N, C-alpha and C positions, 0 to 999 in steps of 0.2 A: 159428804158435802163439805165438811170442814176442810178436808184435804184439798179439795178443788179450790176453795176460796183461799187457802193458804198458798198454794202453788200460783194461783192467779195474782195474788197480792205481791208475792215475791217477784214474779215476772214483771209486773208493772213497775215495781221499785227498782229493779236491776236494769231493765231495758233503757230507760232514759239516761242512766249513768253511762252505759256503754256506747250508746249511739249519739250522745250529745256532741262529741268532738270527732266528726267524720273527716274533716279536711285537715291537711297538714298546715302547720304554721311556718311561715317563712320570716326570717329575721333580716334578710337582705333587702335593702331599700330599692325600690324600683325607680328608674330614671324618670324624672318629671318631663313633661312635654315642653315646659318653659325652658328647661336646661338645654334640651336638644335644639330648640329654636334659637336660643342665645348663641349656642355653639355654631349653628349654621350662619347666623348673621356675622359672627366674628370671622368665619371662614371666607365669606363673600368680601368682607371689608379688607381682610389680609390680602386676598387675591387682587382686589382693586389697588391697594397700596403698592403691591409688587409691580403691577402694570405701570403705575405712575413712576416708580423708581426706575424701571427699565427704560422708560422714555427719557428720563433725566440722564441716565448713563449714555444712551445712544446719542442724544443731542449734545452732551458735553464732548464726546469723542468727535462728533461731526464738526462742532465749532472749532475744536483744536486743529483739525485737518483743514478746515476752511481758512483759518488764519494763514497757514503755510501756502495754501493754494492761491489765496488772494495776493500774497506777496509775489508768487510766481507769475500770476497773470499780469501784475503791474510791471514786472521785469520784462515779460514777453512783449508787452506793448511797445517798449522802447527798442527792443532788438527785432529787426524785421525777419530774421531767419527763424527765431523762436516763436514768432507771432502765429505760425501755422498750428502750433500745439494749443494755443490759447482757446480757440472755439470749442475744442473737445473738453478741456478742463471746465470751461464755463458751463457747457451743457451738462456735464456730470454734476456740478454743484446744483444747477437748477433741478435736475431729476431728483437729487437727494433731498432738497428742500420740499419738493412736491410730495415725495414719499412721507416725509415727516408730517406735512399738513394732512394728508389722508389718514395717517395713523392717529393723529390727534383728533381729527373729526370723529373717527370710530370710537376713540376713548370717551369723548364727550357724549356721544350717542349712547354708549353703554352705561355711563354714569347716570344719564338722564332717564334711561329706561329700566334701571335696576333699583327697586324701592330701597334696598339697604344702602345704596350709594348716593341716592338723591340728595341727602344733606350736604354732601361734599361737592355736588355739581355746581353749586353757586360759586365756589372758589375756582373751580375748574373752567367754568364757562369763559370763553374768549381765548383760550390757548390756541385753538385752531385758527382763529382770526389773526392772532399774532404770527403764526406760521404762514398764513396767506399773505400777510404784509411782507414778510421776509421773501416769500416766493415772488411777489411782484417786484420787489427791489432787485432781486437776482435777475429777473427778466430784463430790468432796466440797467443791468450791469453795475448795480450799486452793491457790490458784494460785502463791503465793509458795513454798510447800513443793514444789510440782511443778517450779518453775524450779530450785530447789536440787537436786532429784533428777536433773533433766536435766543439770545441771552435773557431777554425779558420773559420769553416763554419758559425757559428753564427756571427762572426765579419764581414764576407763578406756579409751576409744577412742584417746586420745593415747598412752597407755602401750602399747597394742597396736601402734600405728604405729611407735613408737620401737623396739620389739623386732623388727619386720619390716624395718626399715631397717638393722639391724646386719649 
């Protein structure tokens, strides 16, 4: 009986020591959910900023071309032979401005509808209206004024981009 008690006591003392650490310990830190969320927010913000920058680039290029086209239209109005080309150039400018207005409308809608970009929407709001003003001026053959309106749109987009990069 003493032997059974001795074996039983030894088993009780040894068993907890061997089975106490059954799972392996890991020293590698696990990524936190907050870090993943912050990374996702930064990704959305960077994508939005890239879209604003792309609009600035496209508008700047268009305004540059518009300046030359506007001068060409003015010369064509004086020369009756060249006046035949003028309606096509005017129509192309109008189509281009309409395209920008539509793109800026979509940009505003996306900023308003994306929670991560909503803080920047306040600065962005109204750029499509500026493009609509330029579109109306182009329809009224006021291409110089339309170019100035588009410059105001570029300025506003640049302000949005500055705020987003902070």
